Residue frames as a rotation matrix with the C-alpha (Angstrom) as fourth column:
UNK 1
-0.788 0.061 -0.613 117.61
0.310 0.899 -0.309 99.27
0.532 -0.434 -0.727 60.99
UNK 2
-0.113 0.759 0.642 114.32
-0.676 -0.532 0.510 99.25
0.728 -0.376 0.573 62.84
UNK 3
-0.218 0.054 0.974 113.07
-0.954 0.201 -0.224 97.74
-0.208 -0.978 0.008 66.08
UNK 4
0.738 0.660 0.143 111.54
-0.609 0.742 -0.281 94.72
-0.291 0.121 0.949 64.34
UNK 5
0.502 -0.644 -0.577 115.01
-0.320 0.482 -0.816 93.50
0.803 0.595 0.036 63.32
UNK 6
-0.399 -0.665 0.632 116.06
-0.815 -0.059 -0.577 93.09
0.420 -0.745 -0.518 66.97
UNK 7
0.376 0.512 -0.773 115.64
0.067 0.817 0.573 90.19
0.924 -0.267 0.273 69.35
UNK 8
-0.193 -0.374 0.907 116.05
-0.918 -0.259 -0.302 89.52
0.348 -0.891 -0.293 73.06
UNK 9
-0.678 0.032 -0.734 115.62
0.219 0.963 -0.160 86.69
0.702 -0.269 -0.660 75.53
UNK 10
0.282 0.850 0.445 112.48
-0.334 -0.348 0.876 86.56
0.899 -0.396 0.186 77.64
UNK 11
0.061 -0.248 0.967 112.48
-0.980 -0.198 0.011 86.07
0.189 -0.948 -0.255 81.39
UNK 12
0.727 0.253 0.638 112.06
-0.408 0.907 0.105 82.31
-0.552 -0.337 0.763 80.91
UNK 13
-0.183 -0.958 0.221 115.17
-0.236 0.261 0.936 82.07
-0.954 0.119 -0.274 78.73
UNK 14
0.189 0.333 0.924 113.34
0.786 0.512 -0.345 81.79
-0.588 0.792 -0.165 75.40
UNK 15
-0.847 -0.474 0.241 114.23
0.513 -0.611 0.603 83.84
-0.138 0.634 0.761 72.31
UNK 16
0.227 0.890 -0.396 111.92
0.584 -0.450 -0.676 86.82
-0.779 -0.078 -0.622 71.73
UNK 17
-0.610 -0.414 0.675 111.90
0.789 -0.241 0.565 88.17
-0.071 0.877 0.474 68.18
UNK 18
-0.546 0.382 -0.746 110.71
0.039 -0.877 -0.478 91.77
-0.837 -0.290 0.464 67.87
UNK 19
-0.950 0.203 -0.238 109.44
-0.258 -0.082 0.963 91.00
0.176 0.976 0.130 64.34
UNK 20
-0.558 0.784 -0.273 106.37
0.783 0.606 0.141 89.46
0.276 -0.135 -0.952 66.02
UNK 21
-0.241 0.430 -0.870 105.43
0.613 -0.627 -0.480 93.01
-0.752 -0.649 -0.113 67.09
UNK 22
-0.980 -0.070 0.185 104.98
0.193 -0.534 0.823 94.37
0.041 0.843 0.537 63.56
UNK 23
-0.328 0.903 0.278 101.73
0.239 -0.205 0.949 96.35
0.914 0.378 -0.148 63.42
UNK 24
0.564 0.494 -0.662 101.70
0.751 0.028 0.660 97.00
0.345 -0.869 -0.355 67.18
UNK 25
0.439 -0.399 0.805 102.69
-0.446 -0.874 -0.190 99.98
0.780 -0.275 -0.562 69.28
UNK 26
0.363 -0.440 -0.822 105.36
0.688 0.721 -0.082 99.10
0.628 -0.536 0.564 71.83
UNK 27
0.706 -0.302 0.640 106.61
-0.601 -0.733 0.318 100.58
0.373 -0.610 -0.699 75.09
UNK 28
0.235 -0.718 -0.655 110.03
0.497 0.668 -0.554 99.41
0.835 -0.196 0.514 76.24
UNK 29
0.652 0.022 0.758 110.74
-0.557 -0.664 0.499 100.09
0.514 -0.747 -0.421 79.90
UNK 30
-0.351 -0.801 -0.485 113.73
0.008 0.515 -0.857 99.17
0.936 -0.305 -0.174 82.08
UNK 31
0.632 0.752 0.190 112.45
-0.282 -0.005 0.959 97.87
0.722 -0.660 0.209 85.39
UNK 32
-0.639 -0.759 -0.122 113.73
-0.135 0.267 -0.954 97.20
0.757 -0.594 -0.273 88.90
UNK 33
0.091 0.734 -0.673 112.10
0.538 0.532 0.654 95.62
0.838 -0.422 -0.346 91.93
UNK 34
0.149 -0.120 -0.982 113.61
0.977 -0.134 0.165 97.85
-0.151 -0.984 0.098 94.65
UNK 35
-0.774 -0.401 0.490 113.26
0.539 -0.823 0.179 101.31
0.332 0.402 0.853 93.10
UNK 36
-0.718 0.519 -0.465 111.20
0.032 -0.642 -0.766 104.30
-0.696 -0.564 0.445 94.18
UNK 37
-0.426 0.548 -0.720 109.48
-0.896 -0.366 0.252 104.02
-0.126 0.752 0.647 90.79
UNK 38
-1.000 -0.024 -0.015 108.69
-0.026 0.992 0.124 100.30
0.012 0.124 -0.992 91.22
UNK 39
-0.378 0.926 0.021 105.00
0.205 0.105 -0.973 101.08
-0.903 -0.363 -0.230 91.99
UNK 40
-0.270 0.256 -0.928 104.76
-0.860 -0.497 0.114 102.11
-0.432 0.829 0.354 88.30
UNK 41
-0.999 -0.040 0.001 104.36
-0.037 0.922 0.385 98.39
-0.017 0.385 -0.923 87.61
UNK 42
-0.405 0.914 -0.017 100.73
0.480 0.197 -0.855 98.90
-0.778 -0.354 -0.519 88.69
UNK 43
0.246 0.474 -0.846 100.10
-0.426 -0.731 -0.533 101.61
-0.871 0.492 0.022 86.07
UNK 44
-0.626 -0.522 -0.579 102.08
-0.755 0.222 0.617 99.69
-0.194 0.823 -0.533 83.44
UNK 45
-0.912 0.326 0.250 99.89
0.327 0.944 -0.039 96.64
-0.249 0.046 -0.967 83.97
UNK 46
-0.011 0.948 -0.319 96.73
0.308 -0.301 -0.903 98.80
-0.951 -0.108 -0.289 83.87
UNK 47
-0.008 -0.094 -0.996 97.91
-0.771 -0.634 0.066 100.41
-0.637 0.768 -0.068 80.63
UNK 48
-0.902 -0.381 -0.205 98.70
-0.427 0.706 0.565 97.02
-0.070 0.597 -0.799 79.13
UNK 49
-0.639 0.726 0.253 95.31
0.537 0.657 -0.529 95.58
-0.550 -0.203 -0.810 80.13
UNK 50
0.146 0.740 -0.656 93.53
-0.011 -0.662 -0.749 98.60
-0.989 0.117 -0.089 78.67
UNK 51
0.340 -0.084 -0.937 95.34
-0.821 -0.512 -0.252 98.60
-0.459 0.855 -0.243 75.31
UNK 52
-0.558 -0.679 0.477 96.64
-0.362 0.716 0.596 95.06
-0.746 0.160 -0.646 74.66
UNK 53
-0.097 0.599 0.795 93.62
0.668 0.631 -0.394 94.17
-0.738 0.493 -0.461 72.53
UNK 54
0.895 0.351 -0.275 94.14
0.078 -0.731 -0.677 97.38
-0.439 0.585 -0.682 70.52
UNK 55
0.741 -0.628 0.237 97.58
0.453 0.208 -0.867 96.45
0.495 0.750 0.438 69.24
UNK 56
0.420 -0.609 0.673 99.83
-0.692 -0.694 -0.196 97.54
0.587 -0.383 -0.714 72.12
UNK 57
0.696 -0.262 -0.668 102.48
0.512 0.833 0.207 95.70
0.503 -0.487 0.715 74.09
UNK 58
0.684 -0.563 0.465 104.82
-0.724 -0.605 0.333 96.63
0.094 -0.564 -0.820 76.93
UNK 59
0.528 -0.619 -0.582 108.22
0.344 0.782 -0.520 94.97
0.777 0.074 0.626 77.16
UNK 60
0.901 -0.238 0.363 109.82
-0.433 -0.433 0.790 95.12
-0.030 -0.869 -0.493 80.59
UNK 61
0.398 -0.859 -0.322 113.60
0.158 0.410 -0.898 94.78
0.904 0.306 0.299 80.73
UNK 62
0.971 -0.094 -0.218 114.81
0.215 -0.043 0.976 94.20
-0.101 -0.995 -0.022 84.30
UNK 63
0.321 -0.903 0.284 118.16
0.260 -0.204 -0.944 95.85
0.911 0.377 0.169 84.92
UNK 64
0.643 -0.202 -0.739 120.49
0.760 0.040 0.649 96.25
-0.101 -0.979 0.179 87.88
UNK 65
-0.020 -0.716 0.698 122.24
0.769 -0.457 -0.447 99.30
0.639 0.528 0.559 86.37
UNK 66
-0.142 0.064 0.988 120.96
-0.229 -0.973 0.030 101.87
0.963 -0.222 0.153 88.85
UNK 67
-0.093 0.050 0.994 121.62
-0.947 -0.313 -0.073 101.64
0.307 -0.948 0.077 92.56
UNK 68
-0.941 -0.286 -0.180 121.69
-0.235 0.937 -0.257 97.83
0.242 -0.199 -0.950 92.60
UNK 69
-0.473 0.839 0.268 117.89
-0.773 -0.250 -0.583 97.96
-0.422 -0.483 0.767 92.66
UNK 70
0.654 0.629 -0.421 117.34
-0.742 0.642 -0.194 94.71
0.148 0.440 0.886 90.72
UNK 71
-0.251 -0.887 0.387 119.57
-0.943 0.314 0.108 92.22
-0.217 -0.338 -0.916 92.54
UNK 72
0.184 0.418 0.890 117.46
-0.394 0.861 -0.324 89.11
-0.901 -0.291 0.323 91.90
UNK 73
-0.898 -0.374 0.233 117.65
0.019 0.497 0.868 86.51
-0.440 0.783 -0.439 89.18
UNK 74
-0.775 0.594 -0.214 114.96
-0.408 -0.213 0.888 86.05
0.482 0.776 0.408 86.52
UNK 75
-0.346 0.663 -0.664 112.90
0.575 0.709 0.408 83.61
0.742 -0.240 -0.626 88.60
UNK 76
-0.494 0.087 -0.865 112.90
0.800 -0.344 -0.492 85.99
-0.341 -0.935 0.100 91.59
UNK 77
-0.926 0.115 -0.358 112.01
-0.217 -0.941 0.259 88.97
-0.308 0.318 0.897 89.38
UNK 78
-0.652 0.709 -0.268 109.13
-0.143 0.232 0.962 87.14
0.745 0.666 -0.050 87.67
UNK 79
-0.265 0.538 -0.800 107.70
0.853 0.517 0.065 85.99
0.449 -0.665 -0.596 91.01
UNK 80
-0.690 -0.055 -0.722 107.97
0.498 -0.761 -0.417 89.50
-0.526 -0.647 0.552 92.48
UNK 81
-0.927 0.295 -0.232 106.19
-0.375 -0.722 0.582 91.11
0.004 0.626 0.780 89.51
UNK 82
-0.450 0.792 -0.412 103.38
0.094 0.501 0.861 88.58
0.888 0.349 -0.300 89.48
UNK 83
-0.274 0.319 -0.907 102.85
0.922 0.354 -0.154 88.47
0.272 -0.879 -0.392 93.25
UNK 84
-0.530 -0.044 -0.847 103.02
0.583 -0.744 -0.326 92.21
-0.616 -0.666 0.420 93.93
UNK 85
-0.552 0.250 -0.796 101.65
-0.471 -0.880 0.051 93.74
-0.688 0.403 0.603 90.74
UNK 86
0.290 0.720 0.631 99.95
0.145 0.618 -0.772 90.97
-0.946 0.316 0.075 88.76
UNK 87
-0.176 -0.450 -0.876 102.20
-0.746 -0.519 0.417 91.71
-0.642 0.727 -0.244 85.79
UNK 88
0.448 0.357 0.820 101.07
0.262 0.825 -0.502 89.94
-0.855 0.439 0.276 82.61
UNK 89
0.885 -0.200 -0.420 102.97
-0.465 -0.438 -0.769 91.96
-0.030 0.876 -0.481 79.99
UNK 90
0.771 -0.594 -0.230 106.14
0.417 0.744 -0.523 90.33
0.481 0.307 0.821 78.62
UNK 91
0.754 -0.650 0.095 109.26
-0.480 -0.447 0.755 90.55
-0.448 -0.615 -0.649 80.77
UNK 92
0.655 -0.630 -0.418 112.67
-0.273 0.318 -0.908 89.96
0.705 0.709 0.036 79.29
UNK 93
0.474 -0.602 -0.642 115.78
0.836 0.536 0.115 88.54
0.275 -0.591 0.758 80.90
UNK 94
0.735 -0.260 -0.626 117.89
0.271 -0.735 0.622 90.89
-0.622 -0.627 -0.470 83.01
UNK 95
0.468 -0.531 0.706 120.08
0.810 -0.061 -0.583 93.12
0.353 0.845 0.402 80.83
UNK 96
-0.378 -0.585 -0.717 122.45
0.667 -0.710 0.227 96.09
-0.642 -0.392 0.659 80.89
UNK 97
0.704 0.692 0.162 120.91
0.640 -0.519 -0.567 99.31
-0.308 0.503 -0.808 79.58
UNK 98
0.868 -0.497 -0.010 124.27
-0.473 -0.820 -0.322 101.08
0.152 0.284 -0.947 79.36
UNK 99
0.288 -0.864 0.414 128.00
-0.669 0.127 0.732 100.48
-0.685 -0.488 -0.541 79.47
UNK 100
-0.547 -0.689 -0.476 130.16
-0.817 0.313 0.484 97.91
-0.184 0.654 -0.734 77.70
UNK 101
-0.932 0.237 0.275 127.61
0.235 0.971 -0.040 95.09
-0.277 0.028 -0.961 78.15
UNK 102
-0.429 0.809 -0.402 124.65
-0.633 -0.586 -0.506 97.15
-0.645 0.037 0.763 76.88
UNK 103
-0.128 0.478 0.869 122.01
0.426 0.818 -0.387 94.97
-0.896 0.320 -0.309 75.26
UNK 104
-0.843 -0.172 0.510 121.48
0.536 -0.183 0.824 95.37
-0.049 0.968 0.247 71.49
UNK 105
0.164 0.967 0.193 117.91
0.923 -0.220 0.316 96.55
0.348 0.127 -0.929 72.15
UNK 106
0.676 0.082 -0.733 119.16
0.515 -0.763 0.390 99.39
-0.527 -0.641 -0.558 74.36
UNK 107
-0.547 -0.834 -0.069 121.98
0.444 -0.359 0.821 100.21
-0.710 0.418 0.567 71.95
UNK 108
-0.542 0.436 0.718 119.29
0.752 -0.129 0.646 100.73
0.375 0.891 -0.258 69.29
UNK 109
0.487 0.839 -0.243 117.02
0.854 -0.401 0.331 102.72
0.180 -0.369 -0.912 71.63
UNK 110
0.595 -0.265 -0.759 119.77
0.435 -0.688 0.581 105.12
-0.676 -0.676 -0.294 72.75
UNK 111
-0.471 -0.869 -0.148 121.73
0.271 -0.303 0.914 105.78
-0.839 0.390 0.378 69.54
UNK 112
0.349 0.619 -0.703 120.40
-0.432 -0.560 -0.707 108.01
-0.832 0.550 0.072 66.77
UNK 113
-0.404 -0.573 -0.714 122.79
-0.898 0.097 0.430 106.41
-0.177 0.814 -0.553 64.28
UNK 114
-0.990 0.093 0.111 120.89
0.101 0.992 0.071 103.15
-0.103 0.081 -0.991 64.85
UNK 115
-0.335 0.941 -0.047 117.31
0.721 0.225 -0.655 104.31
-0.606 -0.254 -0.754 65.50
UNK 116
-0.527 0.050 0.849 117.28
0.755 -0.430 0.494 107.33
0.390 0.901 0.189 63.17
UNK 117
0.463 0.849 0.255 115.40
0.565 -0.505 0.653 109.47
0.683 -0.158 -0.713 65.68
UNK 118
0.699 -0.152 0.699 117.31
-0.503 -0.799 0.329 110.50
0.509 -0.581 -0.635 68.79
UNK 119
-0.383 -0.811 -0.442 120.28
0.149 0.418 -0.896 109.98
0.912 -0.408 -0.039 71.04
UNK 120
0.594 0.525 0.610 119.39
-0.543 -0.298 0.785 109.41
0.594 -0.797 0.108 74.68
UNK 121
-0.670 -0.736 -0.096 120.90
-0.354 0.430 -0.831 108.10
0.652 -0.523 -0.549 77.85
UNK 122
0.339 0.726 -0.599 119.13
0.345 0.496 0.797 105.74
0.875 -0.477 -0.082 80.21
UNK 123
-0.285 -0.468 0.836 119.28
-0.448 -0.706 -0.548 107.77
0.847 -0.531 -0.009 83.41
UNK 124
-0.649 0.121 0.751 117.32
-0.711 0.252 -0.656 105.61
-0.269 -0.960 -0.078 85.84
UNK 125
-0.869 0.402 0.288 114.87
0.399 0.914 -0.075 102.72
-0.294 0.050 -0.955 86.19
UNK 126
0.001 0.997 0.081 111.46
0.750 0.053 -0.659 102.95
-0.661 0.061 -0.748 84.50
UNK 127
-0.508 -0.155 -0.847 112.55
-0.462 -0.782 0.420 105.13
-0.727 0.604 0.325 81.58
UNK 128
0.214 0.758 0.616 110.10
0.283 0.555 -0.782 104.60
-0.935 0.342 -0.096 78.72
UNK 129
-0.816 -0.409 -0.408 110.65
-0.309 -0.286 0.907 104.31
-0.488 0.866 0.107 74.96
UNK 130
0.266 0.956 0.124 107.73
-0.190 0.178 -0.965 104.35
-0.945 0.233 0.229 72.53
UNK 131
-0.863 -0.504 0.037 107.93
-0.126 0.284 0.951 102.52
-0.490 0.816 -0.308 69.20
UNK 132
-0.113 0.871 -0.477 105.32
-0.895 -0.298 -0.333 102.76
-0.432 0.389 0.813 66.45
UNK 133
0.658 0.558 0.506 103.65
-0.309 0.812 -0.495 99.97
-0.687 0.169 0.707 64.47
UNK 134
0.918 -0.334 -0.212 106.38
-0.158 0.183 -0.970 100.10
0.363 0.925 0.115 61.81
UNK 135
0.596 -0.705 -0.383 109.23
0.800 0.562 0.210 99.62
0.067 -0.432 0.900 64.31
UNK 136
-0.061 -0.586 0.808 110.31
0.369 -0.766 -0.527 103.27
0.928 0.266 0.263 64.42
UNK 137
-0.506 -0.168 -0.846 111.32
0.859 -0.188 -0.476 105.00
-0.079 -0.968 0.239 67.63
UNK 138
0.377 0.731 0.569 108.81
0.671 -0.639 0.376 107.75
0.638 0.239 -0.732 68.43
UNK 139
0.282 -0.275 0.919 110.09
-0.514 -0.852 -0.097 109.27
0.810 -0.445 -0.381 71.67
UNK 140
-0.377 -0.421 -0.825 111.49
0.578 0.589 -0.564 108.65
0.724 -0.690 0.021 75.13
UNK 141
0.550 0.527 0.648 110.03
-0.273 -0.619 0.736 109.60
0.789 -0.582 -0.197 78.48
UNK 142
-0.530 -0.796 0.293 111.98
-0.516 0.028 -0.856 109.82
0.673 -0.605 -0.426 81.73
UNK 143
-0.801 0.093 -0.592 111.28
0.408 0.808 -0.425 107.69
0.438 -0.582 -0.685 84.79
UNK 144
-0.845 0.447 -0.295 109.02
0.060 -0.469 -0.881 110.28
-0.532 -0.762 0.369 86.42
UNK 145
-0.538 0.686 -0.490 106.59
-0.817 -0.281 0.504 110.20
0.208 0.671 0.712 83.45
UNK 146
-0.367 0.466 0.805 103.75
-0.456 0.664 -0.592 108.02
-0.810 -0.585 -0.031 84.68
UNK 147
-0.910 -0.027 0.413 102.58
0.284 0.686 0.670 105.25
-0.301 0.727 -0.617 82.35
UNK 148
-0.055 0.976 0.212 99.00
0.986 0.087 -0.142 106.55
-0.157 0.201 -0.967 82.45
UNK 149
-0.506 -0.203 -0.839 100.06
0.224 -0.969 0.100 110.14
-0.833 -0.137 0.536 81.67
UNK 150
0.506 0.773 -0.382 98.05
-0.108 -0.382 -0.918 112.18
-0.856 0.506 -0.109 79.16
UNK 151
0.030 -0.575 -0.818 100.92
-0.936 -0.303 0.179 112.20
-0.350 0.760 -0.547 76.64
UNK 152
-0.901 -0.381 0.208 101.20
-0.313 0.902 0.296 108.41
-0.301 0.202 -0.932 76.55
UNK 153
-0.249 0.894 0.372 97.43
0.402 0.445 -0.800 107.91
-0.881 -0.050 -0.471 76.42
UNK 154
0.436 0.369 -0.821 97.17
-0.491 -0.667 -0.561 110.44
-0.754 0.648 -0.110 73.57
UNK 155
-0.452 -0.700 -0.553 99.81
-0.873 0.221 0.435 108.52
-0.182 0.679 -0.711 71.60
UNK 156
-0.891 0.121 0.439 98.03
0.085 0.991 -0.101 105.23
-0.447 -0.053 -0.893 72.19
UNK 157
0.034 0.999 0.016 94.63
0.347 0.003 -0.938 106.65
-0.937 0.038 -0.347 71.20
UNK 158
0.000 -0.096 -0.995 95.97
-0.765 -0.642 0.062 108.22
-0.645 0.761 -0.073 67.97
UNK 159
0.825 0.373 0.423 95.29
-0.023 0.772 -0.635 106.19
-0.564 0.514 0.646 64.87
């Protein structure tokens, strides 16, 4: 199974089929509005603006899994992201990144038996997963890895 076989629900309640991302590099990031890493929204938006016309998309998945740092509903989250950070990359509906209610997207991201690449655990908000144009998981970066880091830029600039 690859990433393009998955789907989610966007922040406005509409189905979001990952198959539409074939041929594009993707970053999946779990977000929260009241986290110490929340200012990364600024770099995420800058990264998206810089690379969106070069076949790159960021998918933000709000989650309240860590420290209750995403207490709002979808409407509140969307308004916060737009007002404070001018977020234009796609945001999904609020999900669980771990536990018994884990979303299918995060089950795929965190289980080698599903993604074929690596087992990982979502340890905090703003953890980043990179997926190539063919829907294969490339790697995972922890929350402290800044979106505009050299490693991420190198991956995006590679052909």
